[in-house]
N, C-alpha and C positions, 0 to 999 in steps of 0.2 A: 657445558659439554657434557663432562664426564658425570657432573651429578645428574644430568638429565637421562644418562646411561642406566646409573645406578637405580635411579627412581624406577625407571621401566622396567627392570629386572624384578624388584623387590614388587610391584604391582604385579606382575606375571605370577611370581612364585606364589603371592600372597592368595592369590585367585584360584590358583590350583590347590594349595593348601588347606583353603578354606572350603571346598567342597571335599574332600578326602582328608579332613584332620583328624577324625576318628578313626581311621584303617591305622596312620603312622601311630596315633597316641596309645593304640590297642596292642600294636607291634612293641612300642619300646617298653610298657607297660608288662608287655608278656616276657621281654628279655629281663626287665626287672625284677620279676616274681622268680624268673629260672635261675638268676643270680643268687638270690636268696636260699632257693630251694636247693640248689649245688653247695653251699657254703652248710646248711643243715645236713645234707648225706654226707659229707666229709665227717662230721659231727658224730652220727649216728653210727657210720661204719667204723669209727675209729681212727680215719684217717688224720683227724685232729682231735685232739684234746682239748683247745678251747677255741671258741668262735670269738672274735672282737666285731659284735653286732654294729657298734657304733662306727667301725671301719667299712664293714662289708655295707652298710647302708650307704656310707658317704661317697664310697667309690661307685657304687651304682648309680645313686643319683646325680653325681656330676657326667659320669658316662654317657647316660640319657640325658643330660640337659646341654650338653654339649654336641651331640646328637642332632639334636633338633635344630642348634644354630648350622651344622654343617651339612645339614641334609637340604637346604637352599642353595648351598653352592653344588651340591650335587645336580639337583634339579636343575639349575641354569648351564651346568657343564653340556648335559643332555640334550638340551635346548638348543644350544649354540652349534651341534655337531650334527642334528638331524639333518636328511633323513639317514638310518642306520642301512644303508645300500651297499657297502663296500668294507673291505676288510682294513682298510686306513680310518673309516669311521668308528669300527670296533677296538681299533688299536687305541684310537685316542679315547674312546670311552673306559679302556682300562687303565689308562694312563691318569685319567683324572680320578678314578676309584682308588688307586695307589695314592695319589698326591692328598685326597681327601682323607684317606687312612693315617697317612701319617701327620697331617694338620690336628686330626681328631687326638692319637696318639700323645702329639707335643702338648697341646693345649690342655688335653686331661692330665698329663704327669705334672703339669706346672702348676696348676691349681690343687693337684694333690698335695702337692709341696707346700703350697701358699697355706691351705688349711692346718697340715699338720704342724707348720712352724709357727703361726700366729695366730690360730683360734682355736686349736685343741691343744695345745702345748704340749705334743709328744714329740721332744727332742729325739730319742731313740728311735721312732719309727722314719722321723723325717732325715737322719743321717744314713739310715739304714736304706730308703729309697733315694737318696743320693747318691749312695756308692756303686747301687745297683740300678740307676737310672738308666744307660743303655741296653739292658738287658731286658728291662720291662718297656723301653722305647720300641724295640726290635719285636718283642712279643704284643706290643700293643697294635702296631703297623700291621704283623700277620691276621690277628683277628679283626682288625679295624678292616683289611681289605676283605673278607670274608663278608663284613658286615655291609661294607658299602655295594658289595655285588648284590647282595640281597636286596637292599634299600633300592638299589637300581633297575632289578628285575621289577619289583612292586612299582616305581615310577613309570616304567616303560608300559608295565601290563595296564596302569589307570590310565595313561595315557592315548594307548591304544583305544582303552573301553571308550574313553572320552569322544575320540574320532569316531569310533563305530557308530556311538549313539548320535552324534551330532549330524553325520552322514543319513542314520536311519530317518532322524527329524526332519532333515532338509529333502529327502526322496519321498516321505510321508506329505508333507508341505505342499511340492510341486505337483505330486499325483492329484491331490486336492483342486488347487490350482486349475491341472488340467483338464480335471472334472468339471468344475466352474466352466470353464471357457467351451468345453463341450456341449453342457446344459445349456449355456447363454446363448450359444449358437444355434442350436435346435429350440432353443425357444423362440429366439429372433426369428428364425425360418416358420415357424410353425404361429407365431403370433398372428391373431386375428386382422389386425391391422394389414401387416405385410401379404397375408395369403388374400386377401379382402383385394388390396391394390392389384397382386398378380394376375387374379381369377378375372378381376373386372377389367382388366388390360386384354385378356385373351376374350373373354366376351366381345369386346369392341370388337377385336381382330376377324372373331368370327361370322357377326352381322356385317363386318366391311367385308366381308368375303377374302380377306387375305388369310387364308387355310394354311399357306406355307408358314410365314410369320407364327400364327397360332400354334403348329406343330411344333415350330422350334422353339418357342416359348414354353409350352407344356415339356418338353424334352429336356429343357434347362432346369425348370423349377423339380422335376422328377430326380434328375440327377443329383441336385443340391440337395434334396431331403435326402435321397437314398447315400451321398456321401457323408452330409453329416452325421447321418446316424450309423455308418461304417467305419467312422474316424479311427485311426492307429492309436493305441494307449501311448504310444513312446514320445519323449518329450520333444526331440530334436528329429526333424524331418527335413529332407533337402527342399532347398528354394522351390524349384519346379513341382514340388507336389503342393507346395501352400498355394502356390499360384493357381493351379487347377481347380481348387476349390473357390478361389476368390474369382476367377473368369465366368465360373456358373452363376456366381450371383452377381458379378456385373452386366452378364446377358441379359438377365432378368431386368435389370436397372436401365439396362441401355433401352429395351421395348416400353418400357413405362415412360421414360422421360423422351422417347424417341428423338427428335431431331434436338429439343432442349439441351441434351445432354454430350457433352465429346469427352469421350475416354482416350488417355493416352497411355501406353504402358511401353516404357523403356527398360529392359532388361537385357546387362550385360551377360553377356554368355557364359562368362568367367564364374558369374556367380550362381547360377542355375545349381550345379551339383552342392552348393555349400550349406552346412545346415543351418535351420532357424527354427525356433522356438513354434512349435505346432499352433495352429491358431494364433498365431499373434498379429496376422494382418486384418482378419474379418472387425473386432471390435473397433480399429481403428478407421475402416471403411464406414461402416455403420455409421459412427461418428460424424465422419465427412459429410453422408448423407444427411444426416438428421438435421444438422448444424448449418451446412452449405449448399449441398444441391437443394433439397426443400425448401430453403429460403430464398432461393435465387429463381425469380419468375422471370429473367430474359433467357440467358444462356448460360448454364452449368458447367463446369469444367472440374474432371477429375483425374490426376497424373499420377501413375505409380512408377518408381524408378529404383533401380538397386546398380550400386557401384562399388569397388574396392578403394578405399581409402586408408592409405599407411598400413597396410595389413587386415584392416578390420572392414566387414559388411556393412554397406548404409544402405539402408531402406527408404525412400520418402514417398509420404502418401501429400500429395498436394490438392486443395480445391479451392474455388473462389467464389466461396459463401459469404466470405466478409472476412473482415480485419479482426485482430485480437486486441480489445481494448486496451489501454494503458493502465497498467497496475494489475493486471490479469495474471494469475499464475497457475500452473498444471497442477501443482499441490493442493490449492485450495478448491479447485473445480474439476476436477477429475472423477467421473463418473464410477458405476462398478466394472464397466468394460474397461477402461483406462486403468484403473487400479489394476484390476487382475493383469494387464498388460505389465506394469511396472514391478508388481511384486514377481513375475515370472522372471521376465529379465535381471530380476536383483537377485535371486534363487538360482538360476542358470550362469548367470554370468560373473566373472569377477569385477569385469570393467565394463561398464556400457553405458549408453548415451540415450535419453528417451524425451523428448520435448517436442512442444509445439510453438511456432512463432511465425512471424509475417514475412514475407520475401521482402526481398529488398527493393522492390518496388511497389510494396504493398498493394500488389494485387492478388496474392495467393496466401494463404495459409498453408504450411506446411509442417506433416508430424513426422518428426525424423527418428530414426532407431539405429544406431550404432553399436554393433557386438562385435567381439574376437570371431575366429574361428571355432565353432562348435564341433565337438568329436559327434559323431552320427551313432544310433543306438539301434540295437535290432527289437524286431517288435516281438 
């Protein structure tokens, strides 16, 4: 369990630092150069008569290498207390910065002592550092705390930049999917086959002197085309608005198939004001008519149902066109319309269900969508 947690933390940190390692490497390199510049300035201004460059370089190199290690702890500490939405979180973040600074000061000083004692053979410097170890440690904690806060600021800035960029990409992707859905809906309405069938049905009504029905169908067709062209650009709309467009489409199909088609709509009143992705039902209905109703030469049946299950909005579109054969899968057989439905659900919902299955009595094919309650947005 502990090993898995450590592995997860390392993987998360590794992913972050792989993206931004140039930023941190550049900052640590700059700090290294500033350390050397400070030593050189002391020599030039007379504050120091002699600079032990080997010692100066060693201290700077060790300092930067230890910071590389402690950067991971700093990042993981920041990740664990997100979001930074209250005073307690900022106090915890300050505690993490001080703890990292203390750890850095202790480890750096320990490595200095080991280096001078066993590798550089500098006994005088070693005992000098040892006798002043507490002073150097406290100074290291003070400087390290400032450094930790600066690195934390860098981590937070990059993290928020990444979230902002991801949200931008997600918003762009959603807008593109919605535009595709709008275009496909308009294309399906303007499809010569669809228009031919609708106009042919109107023509037959006129010939049979069913003027009232012809006027009604012309009205439904014009409403459908107008609504398709004037659709909102928002991603989430109330279910009742989605059903309004669907009702115009169904009215035309009902006239086309006449007595051969039975349509049943069972909408829970509690679901009408809940948000759904714009144009999410149209592609599923078109799929039901294409592979269900059109294939059924006797009597066709379409049912649209909405319920609330365990706090989620559940939408089901059923048809009696034929059973799903064994071995069939939605992932391998979905067309452009159903692919767009799933893509938009994936982008808009953290947790969703989209499936096609046979009913328990094998009489119906059911397309099921289950989504959490979505926040409505303004047009």
